C-alpha positions in Angstrom: -4.0 -2.4 -11.8 -6.0 0.9 -11.6 -5.2 3.0 -9.2 -7.1 5.6 -7.4 -7.0 9.4 -7.3 -8.8 11.7 -4.5 -10.3 14.8 -5.0 -11.7 17.0 -2.9 -13.9 19.6 -3.2 -15.7 22.4 -1.8 -19.6 24.5 -2.3 -20.2 27.7 -1.0 -23.5 28.9 -1.8 -24.6 33.0 -1.1 -27.5 34.9 -0.5 -28.5 38.0 -0.2 -31.9 40.5 1.0 -32.2 43.7 0.8 -34.6 45.5 3.0 -34.9 49.7 2.4 -36.9 51.7 4.6 -37.7 55.7 4.1 -39.6 57.8 6.1 -40.0 61.3 6.1 -42.7 64.1 8.1 -43.7 67.3 8.1 -43.4 70.2 10.9 -45.0 73.7 10.2 -42.9 76.3 13.0 -44.1 80.5 12.0 -41.7 82.9 13.5 -42.8 85.5 11.7 -45.7 86.4 8.7 -43.7 86.5 6.0 -41.6 83.4 6.9 -42.8 79.6 7.1 -39.6 76.8 7.6 -40.8 73.4 7.3 -38.8 70.7 9.0 -38.1 66.6 7.2 -36.9 64.1 8.7 -35.6 61.0 6.9 -33.9 57.8 8.3 -32.7 54.9 5.5 -31.6 51.9 6.8 -28.7 50.4 5.2 -28.0 47.9 2.8 -27.7 44.0 4.6 -26.1 41.5 3.1 -26.3 37.8 4.8 -24.3 35.2 3.4 -24.5 31.3 4.4 -21.5 28.7 3.8 -22.7 25.6 3.3 -20.3 22.5 5.3 -18.1 21.6 2.9 -18.2 18.3 1.5 -15.1 16.1 0.5 -14.7 12.8 -1.0 -11.8 10.4 -0.3 -11.2 8.0 -2.6 -7.4 6.2 -1.4 -5.0 5.7 -3.2 -3.0 2.0 -3.4 0.1 0.7 -2.0 1.1 -1.0 -5.3 3.8 -3.4 -5.5 5.5 -3.7 -9.1 6.4 -7.5 -9.6 8.8 -9.0 -12.4 6.3 -11.7 -13.8 7.2 -15.2 -14.5 7.4 -14.3 -18.5 9.8 -11.4 -17.3 12.5 -13.4 -16.2 12.0 -15.9 -18.9 10.4 -18.6 -16.6 10.4 -22.2 -17.7 6.9 -23.5 -18.0 5.3 -25.0 -15.2 4.3 -28.7 -14.5 0.6 -29.6 -12.2 0.1 -27.7 -8.4 -1.7 -28.7 -5.7 -4.4 -25.9 -3.0 -3.7 -24.8 -0.4 -4.5 -21.5 1.4 -2.2 -19.5 3.0 -2.4 -18.7 6.9 0.7 -17.9 8.1 4.4 -15.6 6.9 8.1 -17.5 7.1 10.5 -16.5 5.1 13.4 -17.4 3.2 16.6 -17.3 1.5 18.1 -18.9 -0.8 21.8 -19.8 1.1 23.9 -19.2 -1.9 27.0 -17.0 -3.3 26.0 -15.2 -5.6 24.1 -12.0 -4.4 24.7 -9.9 -7.6 21.6 -7.8 -8.8 22.5 -7.9 -11.7 23.0 -11.7 -12.2 19.5 -12.8 -9.7 17.3 -13.4 -12.8 19.7 -16.0 -14.3 20.0 -17.6 -10.6 16.4 -17.6 -10.5 16.5 -19.5 -13.3 18.7 -21.7 -12.3 16.9 -22.0 -8.7 13.6 -22.7 -10.9 15.4 -25.1 -12.9 16.9 -27.5 -10.2 13.7 -27.3 -8.2 12.0 -29.2 -11.4 14.7 -31.5 -11.8 14.0 -32.9 -8.4 10.5 -33.6 -9.9 8.7 -30.6 -8.3 6.0 -28.3 -10.8 7.9 -24.7 -10.2 10.5 -23.0 -8.0 10.2 -23.8 -4.5 8.7 -20.4 -3.1 5.9 -18.0 -4.1 8.3 -14.6 -4.4 12.0 -13.8 -4.7 13.6 -10.8 -4.0 17.3 -10.1 -4.9 19.7 -7.5 -3.3 18.6 -4.2 -4.9 14.6 -5.0 -4.1 13.4 -6.3 -7.4 10.8 -8.9 -6.7 9.7 -12.4 -8.7 6.9 -13.6 -9.7 7.4 -17.3 -8.0 4.8 -20.8 -7.9 1.0 -19.4 -7.4 0.3 -18.4 -4.1 -2.9 -20.2 -3.7 0.0 -23.6 -4.6 1.8 -24.7 -0.9 5.7 -24.4 -2.1 8.4 -27.0 -1.7 10.9 -27.8 0.7 14.2 -29.9 1.1 13.5 -30.3 4.9 10.7 -32.5 7.2 8.4 -29.5 7.6 5.1 -29.3 6.3 4.6 -25.7 3.5 1.0 -26.2 3.1 -0.8 -23.1 4.7 2.9 -21.6 4.9 2.9 -17.8 2.5 6.4 -18.2 1.3 8.5 -14.6 0.0 11.9 -16.1 -0.5 15.3 -14.1 -0.4 18.1 -14.3 -2.9 21.8 -14.7 -1.2 23.4 -16.1 1.6 22.7 -14.1 5.2 24.2 -16.5 6.9 27.9 -14.6 5.9 26.3 -10.8 5.9 23.0 -8.5 6.2 20.5 -7.9 3.1 20.3 -5.1 1.6 17.6 -2.5 3.4 16.4 -2.7 -0.1 15.4 -6.5 -0.1 13.9 -5.9 3.5 11.9 -2.9 2.1 10.6 -5.2 -0.6 10.1 -7.9 2.0 8.7 -5.4 3.8 5.9 -4.9 1.4 4.9 -8.3 -0.2 4.6 -9.5 4.1 1.9 -6.7 3.9 0.1 -7.7 0.9 0.1 -11.4 2.0 -0.9 -10.4 5.6 -3.9 -8.2 3.7 -5.3 -10.4 1.1 -5.1 -14.0 3.3 -5.6 -11.8 6.3 -2.8 -13.7 8.0 -1.8 -12.1 11.2 1.4 -10.6 10.9 2.8 -11.7 14.3 2.6 -15.5 12.4 5.5 -15.0 10.5 8.7 -17.2 11.6 12.3 -18.5 9.6 12.9 -21.8 7.9 14.3 -22.3 10.8 11.7 -22.2 13.3 10.1 -25.5 11.4 13.1 -27.6 10.4 16.3 -28.0 11.2 18.1 -25.4 8.5 19.5 -21.8 9.7 17.2 -20.8 6.5 16.5 -17.5 6.3 19.9 -17.0 7.5 21.2 -15.5 11.3 20.9 -12.1 9.9 17.8 -11.9 8.1 16.7 -13.8 11.3 17.2 -11.1 13.5 15.1 -9.1 11.6 12.1 -10.5 12.5 10.6 -8.6 15.1 11.7 -5.2 12.8 9.4 -6.8 9.8 6.6 -7.8 12.3 6.1 -4.1 13.0 6.4 -2.2 10.0 4.2 -4.5 8.6 1.7 -4.1 11.3 2.5 -0.4 10.1 1.6 -0.7 6.5 -1.7 -3.1 7.9 -2.6 0.4 10.4 -2.2 3.2 7.3 -6.1 1.4 5.9 -4.2 1.6 2.4 -5.4 -1.7 0.1 -2.1 -2.9 -1.5 -1.9 -4.4 -4.7 0.4 -6.5 -7.1 1.2 -5.5 -10.4 3.1 -7.7 -12.7 5.4 -6.2 -15.2 7.0 -8.2 -18.1 10.2 -7.1 -17.9 13.3 -7.0 -15.8 12.8 -3.1 -14.5 
């Protein structure tokens, strides 16, 4: 994705006008029969220089916020099945509730989530993006496809990011929370979703997801996403075909 740069240019233009005036006058005075003195008065105007500076013109190209995401090929995802379609209109975050949270093992776990979900007959991993505890973001199913769930709510219209780990037993890392804010900000801007729609999975079904520690961050997440949008910068995703 292209990243724009901003360049400001200033131009000053100068003009000079020169004016010189010289006048002379002579008045004879006789003081004796042999001496005549002529008095001459000379007036010279000093050089005048006028510089006019035009208002500065500055053009600013807004630099986007770029979010790096490990692509499906980057984490070696399996082929996917056929998807339905939907338009995201709200934000709902999850956790995987897995026992492991070591970021080094996250790609293996994500491949395991995808394999297990496809074994249930789903076309792909249930979520749109997954986030490990190092703050790395992994591409999930297409955002234009609705998610899947083992619970009774209908995920149609929900944008589904998921934190990798079990946050009923401890808090998510600051890096993963920062990444979640960025992904939520991107979705809010791209699909014009009000950040106030943010909810946890538990708000829609009988589950503790996204875990008590992550769920209590809801108001902070909303505030940070709103601040991100108020900044006015475009938010873009950059897919990388490797684990960074």
